[in-house]
N, CA, C and O atoms as CSV, one atom per row, in Angstrom:
chain,resi,resn,atom,element,x,y,z
A,1,MET,N,N,178.414,14.828,-66.587
A,1,MET,CA,C,178.277,14.204,-68.014
A,1,MET,C,C,178.155,13.081,-67.689
A,1,MET,O,O,178.617,12.356,-66.808
A,2,VAL,N,N,177.061,12.938,-68.991
A,2,VAL,CA,C,176.792,11.000,-68.951
A,2,VAL,C,C,177.592,10.354,-70.033
A,2,VAL,O,O,177.610,10.754,-71.197
A,3,THR,N,N,178.216,9.384,-69.597
A,3,THR,CA,C,179.252,8.430,-70.693
A,3,THR,C,C,178.132,7.356,-71.336
A,3,THR,O,O,177.470,6.509,-70.736
A,4,ARG,N,N,178.147,7.619,-72.473
A,4,ARG,CA,C,177.291,6.724,-73.253
A,4,ARG,C,C,178.241,5.589,-73.518
A,4,ARG,O,O,179.382,5.867,-73.884
A,5,ARG,N,N,177.870,4.311,-73.365
A,5,ARG,CA,C,178.448,2.944,-73.956
A,5,ARG,C,C,178.137,2.463,-75.606
A,5,ARG,O,O,177.126,1.959,-76.095
A,6,PRO,N,N,179.136,2.754,-76.082
A,6,PRO,CA,C,179.197,1.976,-77.491
A,6,PRO,C,C,178.498,0.702,-77.740
A,6,PRO,O,O,178.746,-0.359,-77.167
A,7,THR,N,N,177.699,0.878,-78.545
A,7,THR,CA,C,176.730,-0.308,-78.873
A,7,THR,C,C,177.123,-1.277,-80.371
A,7,THR,O,O,177.516,-0.720,-81.397
A,8,VAL,N,N,176.975,-2.467,-80.285
A,8,VAL,CA,C,177.039,-3.240,-81.623
A,8,VAL,C,C,175.840,-3.188,-82.100
A,8,VAL,O,O,174.878,-3.571,-81.434
A,9,HIS,N,N,175.731,-2.729,-83.263
A,9,HIS,CA,C,174.320,-3.052,-83.966
A,9,HIS,C,C,174.463,-4.217,-85.147
A,9,HIS,O,O,175.186,-4.158,-86.141
A,10,LEU,N,N,173.612,-5.239,-84.773
A,10,LEU,CA,C,173.766,-6.690,-84.931
A,10,LEU,C,C,172.663,-6.597,-86.391
A,10,LEU,O,O,171.494,-6.253,-86.218
A,11,VAL,N,N,173.177,-6.936,-87.774
A,11,VAL,CA,C,172.043,-7.103,-88.765
A,11,VAL,C,C,171.828,-8.479,-89.387
A,11,VAL,O,O,172.405,-8.707,-90.451
A,12,ASP,N,N,171.167,-9.290,-88.914
A,12,ASP,CA,C,170.975,-10.577,-89.689
A,12,ASP,C,C,169.675,-10.808,-90.109
A,12,ASP,O,O,168.977,-10.319,-89.220
A,13,ASP,N,N,168.869,-11.337,-91.068
A,13,ASP,CA,C,167.635,-11.456,-91.329
A,13,ASP,C,C,167.510,-13.214,-90.734
A,13,ASP,O,O,166.431,-13.773,-90.927
A,14,ASP,N,N,168.301,-13.766,-90.242
A,14,ASP,CA,C,167.665,-14.941,-89.648
A,14,ASP,C,C,167.703,-14.884,-88.131
A,14,ASP,O,O,168.753,-14.558,-87.578
A,15,ASP,N,N,166.626,-15.182,-87.431
A,15,ASP,CA,C,166.171,-15.081,-86.141
A,15,ASP,C,C,166.593,-15.863,-84.992
A,15,ASP,O,O,166.514,-15.524,-83.811
A,16,ASP,N,N,166.984,-16.793,-85.401
A,16,ASP,CA,C,168.023,-17.564,-84.285
A,16,ASP,C,C,169.268,-17.072,-84.092
A,16,ASP,O,O,169.865,-16.869,-83.035
A,17,ILE,N,N,169.713,-16.843,-85.579
A,17,ILE,CA,C,171.234,-16.242,-85.497
A,17,ILE,C,C,171.463,-15.245,-84.784
A,17,ILE,O,O,172.311,-15.263,-83.892
A,18,ARG,N,N,170.647,-14.093,-85.110
A,18,ARG,CA,C,170.526,-12.746,-84.311
A,18,ARG,C,C,169.997,-12.893,-82.928
A,18,ARG,O,O,170.370,-12.084,-82.079
A,19,GLU,N,N,169.125,-13.891,-82.600
A,19,GLU,CA,C,169.197,-13.897,-80.986
A,19,GLU,C,C,170.292,-14.741,-80.545
A,19,GLU,O,O,170.744,-14.434,-79.443
A,20,ALA,N,N,170.856,-15.775,-81.159
A,20,ALA,CA,C,172.197,-16.102,-80.201
A,20,ALA,C,C,173.287,-15.762,-80.481
A,20,ALA,O,O,174.260,-16.278,-79.931
A,21,VAL,N,N,173.407,-14.801,-81.415
A,21,VAL,CA,C,174.839,-13.630,-81.427
A,21,VAL,C,C,174.711,-12.664,-80.360
A,21,VAL,O,O,175.551,-12.400,-79.500
A,22,SER,N,N,173.427,-12.110,-80.536
A,22,SER,CA,C,173.264,-11.176,-78.965
A,22,SER,C,C,173.284,-11.477,-78.154
A,22,SER,O,O,173.899,-10.776,-77.351
A,23,LEU,N,N,172.657,-12.733,-77.651
A,23,LEU,CA,C,172.663,-13.271,-76.153
A,23,LEU,C,C,174.172,-13.320,-76.085
A,23,LEU,O,O,174.504,-12.402,-75.336
A,24,LEU,N,N,175.271,-13.985,-76.534
A,24,LEU,CA,C,176.311,-13.866,-76.636
A,24,LEU,C,C,177.405,-12.578,-76.223
A,24,LEU,O,O,178.506,-12.495,-75.678
A,25,LEU,N,N,176.419,-11.657,-76.819
A,25,LEU,CA,C,177.435,-10.399,-76.633
A,25,LEU,C,C,176.612,-9.643,-75.372
A,25,LEU,O,O,177.111,-8.728,-74.717
A,26,ILE,N,N,175.596,-10.052,-75.203
A,26,ILE,CA,C,175.112,-9.095,-73.951
A,26,ILE,C,C,175.637,-10.102,-72.708
A,26,ILE,O,O,175.538,-9.525,-71.625
A,27,THR,N,N,176.167,-11.456,-72.605
A,27,THR,CA,C,176.845,-12.090,-71.889
A,27,THR,C,C,178.102,-11.560,-71.330
A,27,THR,O,O,178.679,-11.661,-70.248
A,28,GLU,N,N,178.317,-10.978,-72.411
A,28,GLU,CA,C,180.060,-10.580,-72.122
A,28,GLU,C,C,179.917,-8.732,-71.848
A,28,GLU,O,O,180.824,-7.904,-71.761
A,29,GLY,N,N,178.360,-8.537,-71.764
A,29,GLY,CA,C,178.567,-7.025,-71.160
A,29,GLY,C,C,178.582,-5.982,-72.122
A,29,GLY,O,O,178.840,-4.806,-71.865
A,30,ILE,N,N,178.184,-6.631,-73.691
A,30,ILE,CA,C,178.183,-5.623,-74.644
A,30,ILE,C,C,176.831,-5.100,-74.899
A,30,ILE,O,O,175.879,-5.880,-74.941
A,31,THR,N,N,176.689,-3.903,-75.063
A,31,THR,CA,C,175.187,-3.480,-75.633
A,31,THR,C,C,174.917,-3.798,-76.930
A,31,THR,O,O,175.652,-3.464,-77.859
A,32,VAL,N,N,174.087,-4.312,-77.031
A,32,VAL,CA,C,173.594,-4.871,-78.811
A,32,VAL,C,C,172.044,-4.143,-78.844
A,32,VAL,O,O,171.318,-3.948,-77.869
A,33,ARG,N,N,171.773,-3.811,-80.248
A,33,ARG,CA,C,170.783,-3.734,-80.986
A,33,ARG,C,C,170.911,-4.342,-82.093
A,33,ARG,O,O,171.872,-4.381,-82.862
A,34,ALA,N,N,169.623,-4.950,-82.164
A,34,ALA,CA,C,169.973,-5.939,-83.212
A,34,ALA,C,C,168.393,-5.528,-84.167
A,34,ALA,O,O,167.353,-5.002,-83.769
A,35,TYR,N,N,168.755,-5.984,-85.408
A,35,TYR,CA,C,167.743,-5.649,-86.752
A,35,TYR,C,C,167.844,-7.046,-87.513
A,35,TYR,O,O,168.648,-7.975,-87.589
A,36,GLU,N,N,166.612,-6.704,-88.030
A,36,GLU,CA,C,166.012,-7.846,-89.187
A,36,GLU,C,C,166.686,-7.673,-90.389
A,36,GLU,O,O,166.916,-8.659,-91.088
A,37,ASP,N,N,167.174,-6.122,-90.864
A,37,ASP,CA,C,167.618,-5.867,-92.218
A,37,ASP,C,C,168.060,-4.540,-92.184
A,37,ASP,O,O,167.937,-3.862,-91.164
A,38,ALA,N,N,168.513,-4.155,-93.109
A,38,ALA,CA,C,168.892,-3.046,-93.357
A,38,ALA,C,C,168.184,-1.475,-92.976
A,38,ALA,O,O,168.741,-0.423,-92.661
A,39,ALA,N,N,166.986,-1.751,-93.121
A,39,ALA,CA,C,165.984,-0.444,-93.451
A,39,ALA,C,C,165.642,-0.407,-91.997
A,39,ALA,O,O,165.506,0.691,-91.457
A,40,GLY,N,N,165.469,-1.681,-91.213
A,40,GLY,CA,C,165.485,-1.515,-89.998
A,40,GLY,C,C,166.571,-0.885,-88.889
A,40,GLY,O,O,166.335,-0.192,-87.900
A,41,LEU,N,N,167.685,-1.314,-89.345
A,41,LEU,CA,C,168.913,-0.377,-88.860
A,41,LEU,C,C,168.884,1.006,-89.236
A,41,LEU,O,O,168.851,1.862,-88.351
A,42,LEU,N,N,168.896,1.397,-90.737
A,42,LEU,CA,C,168.827,2.910,-90.970
A,42,LEU,C,C,167.305,3.434,-89.809
A,42,LEU,O,O,167.206,4.559,-89.318
A,43,GLN,N,N,166.526,2.564,-89.648
A,43,GLN,CA,C,165.329,3.482,-88.975
A,43,GLN,C,C,165.649,3.314,-87.322
A,43,GLN,O,O,164.795,3.752,-86.551
A,44,GLY,N,N,166.451,2.899,-86.955
A,44,GLY,CA,C,166.763,2.430,-85.462
A,44,GLY,C,C,168.256,3.087,-84.876
A,44,GLY,O,O,168.709,2.855,-83.755
A,45,VAL,N,N,168.981,4.072,-86.050
A,45,VAL,CA,C,170.312,4.453,-85.576
A,45,VAL,C,C,169.979,6.102,-85.747
A,45,VAL,O,O,169.050,6.521,-86.439
A,46,THR,N,N,170.695,6.758,-85.163
A,46,THR,CA,C,170.881,8.239,-85.284
A,46,THR,C,C,172.349,8.591,-85.151
A,46,THR,O,O,173.221,7.967,-84.547
A,47,PRO,N,N,172.481,10.178,-86.120
A,47,PRO,CA,C,173.841,10.262,-85.874
A,47,PRO,C,C,174.686,10.301,-84.702
A,47,PRO,O,O,175.916,10.267,-84.716
A,48,ASP,N,N,173.888,10.379,-83.621
A,48,ASP,CA,C,174.616,10.635,-82.119
A,48,ASP,C,C,174.913,9.130,-81.999
A,48,ASP,O,O,175.808,9.028,-81.160
A,49,ASP,N,N,174.595,8.024,-82.420
A,49,ASP,CA,C,175.086,6.895,-81.788
A,49,ASP,C,C,176.353,6.554,-81.925
A,49,ASP,O,O,176.933,6.907,-82.952
A,50,SER,N,N,177.023,5.830,-80.964
A,50,SER,CA,C,178.361,5.061,-81.381
A,50,SER,C,C,178.335,3.834,-81.513
A,50,SER,O,O,177.278,3.220,-81.372
A,51,GLY,N,N,179.542,3.193,-81.823
A,51,GLY,CA,C,179.563,1.756,-81.886
A,51,GLY,C,C,180.192,1.149,-83.090
A,51,GLY,O,O,181.055,1.670,-83.796
A,52,CYS,N,N,179.499,-0.335,-83.265
A,52,CYS,CA,C,180.638,-0.803,-84.422
A,52,CYS,C,C,179.174,-1.478,-85.100
A,52,CYS,O,O,178.135,-1.524,-84.442
A,53,LEU,N,N,179.272,-1.947,-86.404
A,53,LEU,CA,C,178.131,-2.631,-87.108
A,53,LEU,C,C,178.742,-4.000,-87.317
A,53,LEU,O,O,179.936,-4.204,-87.539
A,54,VAL,N,N,177.822,-4.888,-87.223
A,54,VAL,CA,C,177.935,-6.225,-87.494
A,54,VAL,C,C,176.880,-6.602,-88.389
A,54,VAL,O,O,175.752,-6.513,-87.905
A,55,LEU,N,N,176.975,-7.048,-89.709
A,55,LEU,CA,C,176.481,-7.562,-90.622
A,55,LEU,C,C,176.433,-8.655,-91.472
A,55,LEU,O,O,177.509,-8.721,-92.067
A,56,VAL,N,N,175.507,-9.744,-91.876
A,56,VAL,CA,C,175.717,-10.628,-92.635
A,56,VAL,C,C,175.592,-10.106,-94.149
A,56,VAL,O,O,174.699,-9.373,-94.572
A,57,CYS,N,N,176.699,-10.648,-94.900
A,57,CYS,CA,C,176.503,-10.105,-96.119
A,57,CYS,C,C,175.806,-10.600,-97.051
A,57,CYS,O,O,175.759,-10.036,-98.144
A,58,GLY,N,N,174.995,-11.978,-96.753
A,58,GLY,CA,C,174.348,-12.259,-97.563
A,58,GLY,C,C,172.818,-12.621,-97.148
A,58,GLY,O,O,172.173,-13.652,-97.338
A,59,CYS,N,N,172.506,-11.518,-96.577
A,59,CYS,CA,C,170.892,-11.325,-96.398
A,59,CYS,C,C,170.282,-11.631,-97.518
A,59,CYS,O,O,170.853,-11.542,-98.605
A,60,ARG,N,N,169.085,-12.017,-97.383
A,60,ARG,CA,C,168.389,-12.589,-98.447
A,60,ARG,C,C,167.525,-11.170,-98.887
A,60,ARG,O,O,167.206,-11.022,-100.066
A,61,THR,N,N,167.239,-10.336,-98.054
A,61,THR,CA,C,166.321,-9.479,-98.459
A,61,THR,C,C,167.461,-8.005,-99.117
A,61,THR,O,O,167.004,-7.026,-99.706
A,62,TRP,N,N,168.564,-8.170,-98.890
A,62,TRP,CA,C,169.738,-7.353,-100.199
A,62,TRP,C,C,170.084,-7.587,-101.130
A,62,TRP,O,O,170.651,-6.730,-101.809
A,63,MET,N,N,169.834,-9.254,-101.712
A,63,MET,CA,C,169.994,-9.577,-102.906
A,63,MET,C,C,168.908,-9.012,-103.998
A,63,MET,O,O,167.706,-8.959,-103.737
A,64,GLY,N,N,169.497,-8.574,-105.320
A,64,GLY,CA,C,168.981,-7.688,-106.458
A,64,GLY,C,C,168.436,-8.525,-107.446
A,64,GLY,O,O,167.953,-8.040,-108.469
């Protein structure tokens, strides 16, 4: 049986912030999948994925 590690799904529209937070988490041994926007997240995850979601509530692409 293969044990899957939980993943942090990081959503931020700022490239520099997304890269910095990803690097910080990776250096702590955490698996990270980073997305530029909600659409990327929805395309990148499956029902079988486990982990947590970190997002920026003020993403420019989410404003109406």
